[in-house]
C-alpha atoms as one frame of an Amber mdcrd trajectory, in Angstrom:
protein
 -21.699  -9.721   9.507 -18.592  -9.618  11.736 -18.756  -6.358  13.731 -15.057
  -5.569  13.218 -12.465  -7.043  10.918  -8.931  -6.181   9.885  -7.283  -6.977
   6.568  -3.609  -6.959   5.668  -2.615  -4.023   3.465  -1.342  -4.517  -0.081
   2.381  -5.287  -0.244   3.219  -1.800  -1.509   1.673  -0.234   1.601   3.171
  -2.490   4.275   5.837   0.050   5.305   3.259   2.746   6.133  -0.082   0.985
   6.718  -0.808  -1.247   9.699  -4.117  -2.587   8.369  -7.300  -1.956   6.461
 -10.438  -2.326   8.541 -14.223  -2.346   8.522 -16.572  -1.932  11.441 -20.255
  -2.707  11.288 -21.510  -1.016  14.443 -24.573  -2.736  15.965 -27.569  -0.397
  16.496 -27.419   1.313  19.877 -23.828   0.213  20.475 -21.444   2.603  22.238
 -17.846   2.616  21.037 -14.872   3.447  23.248 -11.793   4.301  21.205  -8.467
   4.383  23.038  -5.072   5.746  21.988  -2.934   3.449  19.835  -0.291   5.761
  18.375  -1.910   5.607  14.946  -3.712   7.962  12.586  -6.603   6.632  10.493
  -8.168   7.659   7.204 -11.846   6.816   7.709 -15.083   6.883   5.749 -17.526
   7.698   8.527 -21.253   8.278   7.875 -20.520   9.040   4.234 -17.756  11.555
   4.983 -14.004  11.063   4.621 -12.123  12.173   7.712  -8.639  11.987   9.164
  -8.755  10.658  12.712  -5.716  12.064  14.465  -3.711  10.309  17.159  -5.728
  10.431  20.378  -4.271  11.250  23.783  -7.356  10.093  25.673 -10.515   8.043
  25.213 -13.168   8.947  22.661 -16.650   7.575  23.295 -18.916   7.458  20.268
 -22.586   7.151  21.134 -25.282   6.161  18.628 -27.281   8.988  17.097 -30.369
   6.873  16.598 -30.105   6.998  12.818 -29.543   3.666  11.064 -25.984   2.940
   9.966 -26.140   2.870   6.139 -22.995   0.796   5.648 -19.926  -0.379   7.572
 -17.348   2.208   8.552 -14.193   1.673   6.469 -10.691   2.818   7.289  -6.952
   2.597   6.820  -4.729   2.651   9.906  -1.319   4.221   9.376   1.655   2.867
  11.272   3.168   5.002  14.046   5.649   7.303  12.350   3.941   7.314   8.944
   1.175   9.862   9.445   3.205  13.018   8.898   4.547  11.842   5.554   1.213
  10.462   4.302  -0.773  13.536   5.306   1.846  15.993   4.095   1.830  18.020
   7.323   2.936  17.544  10.955   0.711  14.889  12.495   0.386  17.063  15.598
  -1.928  19.341  13.587  -4.643  16.660  13.665  -3.948  15.295  17.165  -7.186
  14.596  19.078  -9.213  15.774  16.079 -11.458  14.439  13.322 -10.653  16.554
  10.255 -12.385  16.331   6.839  -9.931  14.912   4.321 -10.830  17.660   1.853
  -9.189  20.200   4.196  -5.893  18.293   4.126  -5.926  16.957   0.550  -8.015
  19.612  -1.272  -6.998  18.310  -4.702  -7.905  14.695  -3.923 -10.356  14.550
  -1.032 -13.606  15.608  -2.768 -13.065  13.331  -5.786 -12.155  10.407  -3.555
 -15.266  10.951  -1.449 -17.426  10.882  -4.591 -15.720   7.699  -5.802 -16.332
   6.007  -2.454 -19.998   6.985  -2.513 -20.361   5.417  -5.964 -18.427   2.254
  -5.065 -19.892  -0.733  -3.296 -18.658  -1.656   0.196 -16.381  -4.365  -1.231
 -14.360  -1.802  -3.226 -14.128   1.081  -0.763 -11.062  -0.247   1.015  -9.337
  -0.713  -2.344  -9.977   2.926  -3.233  -8.694   4.125   0.146  -5.572   1.988
  -0.228  -4.932   3.338  -3.719  -5.241   6.915  -2.480  -2.604   6.307   0.205
  -0.357   4.446  -2.246  -0.375   7.442  -4.595   1.063   9.602  -1.821   4.363
   7.696  -2.231   5.096   8.393   1.425   7.846   6.842   3.510   7.649   6.160
   7.215  10.108   8.064   9.396  12.686   5.362  10.107  13.997   7.033  13.248
  10.513   7.276  14.756   9.670   3.709  13.742  12.818   2.486  15.511  11.995
   4.577  18.574   8.444   3.170  18.698   9.823  -0.381  18.691  12.271   0.397
  21.481   9.664   2.208  23.563   7.564  -0.946  23.324  10.094  -2.809  25.485
   9.229  -2.850  29.228  11.492  -0.530  31.175  12.548   1.527  28.155  13.526
   5.130  28.920  13.396   7.985  26.454  16.944   9.050  27.285  18.227   5.541
  26.628  16.262   5.198  23.381  17.596   8.533  22.106  21.140   7.497  22.992
  20.745   4.151  21.211  19.532   5.965  18.092  22.312   8.539  18.230  20.128
  11.632  18.588  19.262  14.099  21.326  16.040  13.751  23.305  14.889  17.086
  21.862  15.478  15.894  18.307  13.656  12.617  18.975  10.747  14.512  20.503
  10.429  16.844  17.512  10.551  14.027  14.971   8.031  11.944  16.914   5.572
  14.829  17.277   5.759  15.496  13.516   5.435  11.838  12.489   3.029  10.471
  15.131   1.204  13.456  16.562   2.656  13.398  20.069   5.982  12.832  21.769
   7.890   9.759  22.968   6.501  10.006  26.505   2.938   9.568  25.299   4.039
   6.868  22.874   5.554   4.980  25.814   2.292   5.220  27.756   0.385   3.800
  24.813   2.912   0.959  24.497   2.456   0.051  28.178  -1.317  -0.013  27.795
  -1.059  -2.267  24.742   1.232  -4.653  26.620  -1.199  -4.746  29.537  -4.057
  -5.629  27.183  -1.992  -8.384  25.574  -0.974  -9.814  28.955  -4.555  -9.708
  30.203  -5.953 -11.469  27.144  -4.018 -14.547  28.318  -4.011 -13.788  32.017
  -4.446 -17.396  33.193  -1.308 -19.342  33.962  -0.220 -21.857  31.290  -0.991
 -24.933  33.353  -2.707 -23.972  36.607  -5.560 -22.004  35.075  -5.235 -19.540
  37.984  -5.517 -15.925  36.784  -2.336 -13.887  37.003  -2.844 -11.101  39.591
  -3.311  -7.634  38.151  -0.294  -6.330  40.083   1.940  -8.897  38.363   0.553
  -7.960  34.974   1.240  -4.300  35.756   4.885  -5.049  36.513   5.277  -7.220
  33.414   3.766  -4.474  31.242   6.342  -1.987  32.492   4.446   0.041  35.080
   6.411   1.175  38.136   3.578   0.156  40.478  -0.079  -0.753  40.496  -0.888
   2.880  41.326   1.108   3.989  38.281  -0.871   1.561  36.137  -4.189   2.719
  37.568  -3.403   6.377  36.878  -2.279   5.807  33.277  -5.120   3.436  32.400
  -7.689   5.937  33.687  -6.085   8.722  31.630  -6.010   6.710  28.434  -9.306
   4.829  28.696 -11.535   6.738  31.106 -12.103   3.529  33.079 -10.546   1.740
  36.025  -8.054  -0.974  35.021 -10.382  -3.759  36.158 -13.379  -2.384  34.270
 -11.357  -1.592  31.160  -9.680  -4.989  30.990 -13.002  -6.751  31.457 -14.415
  -4.799  28.506 -11.272  -5.431  26.425 -11.472  -9.161  27.081 -15.139  -9.295
  26.100 -14.405  -7.340  22.914 -11.524  -9.662  22.005 -13.711 -12.702  22.587
């Protein structure tokens, strides 16, 4: 079985869901989860939990017990979590919260349905549960996330482009994502660095692009700036992290 796979969400969920996913964790395998600006609804070890937006790395180590079935989840787009959950996304930031605490009228019944369903139908049930929320992504935050993904973007400039104050943008982003625009910008830089490093060799020479050049292209002010942010978000040095990311992608 493929250890990790992503599936496109149903058409009705495209505005709020980035993907459906399954992860079959190999025995004894350590997982390092890094911030991505998203909130996930996850069936983990038979329990339904909300995985809030992380501000740092989370390392999951094997318990020694056999994994009964793949972990299944739905990843919400940045800016959609607050509306889908029905509460400010900041309330679940850096937390794993049982779904029954957030959706008391739905969570227990959904957990029972997932237990009774086979692995092939669990993602369908999760998708249906999110669809029934009839949530809409915060358009302002979605636009801000796109703009913050551009190298060199500044929060003040993004707020001005969107016609709101920095304070207003911060409040809306915290409610919809779980943290503010500054953290969202850091996550965007890390994602760009990963993307640049996955194709780090030059198009014709085959000579790897120096890390300092990748740092500049990703939007970091300097290599020291990159090193500091990567350590904060991943718990590893840039070189070590990017080696691991490349092996995972391969």
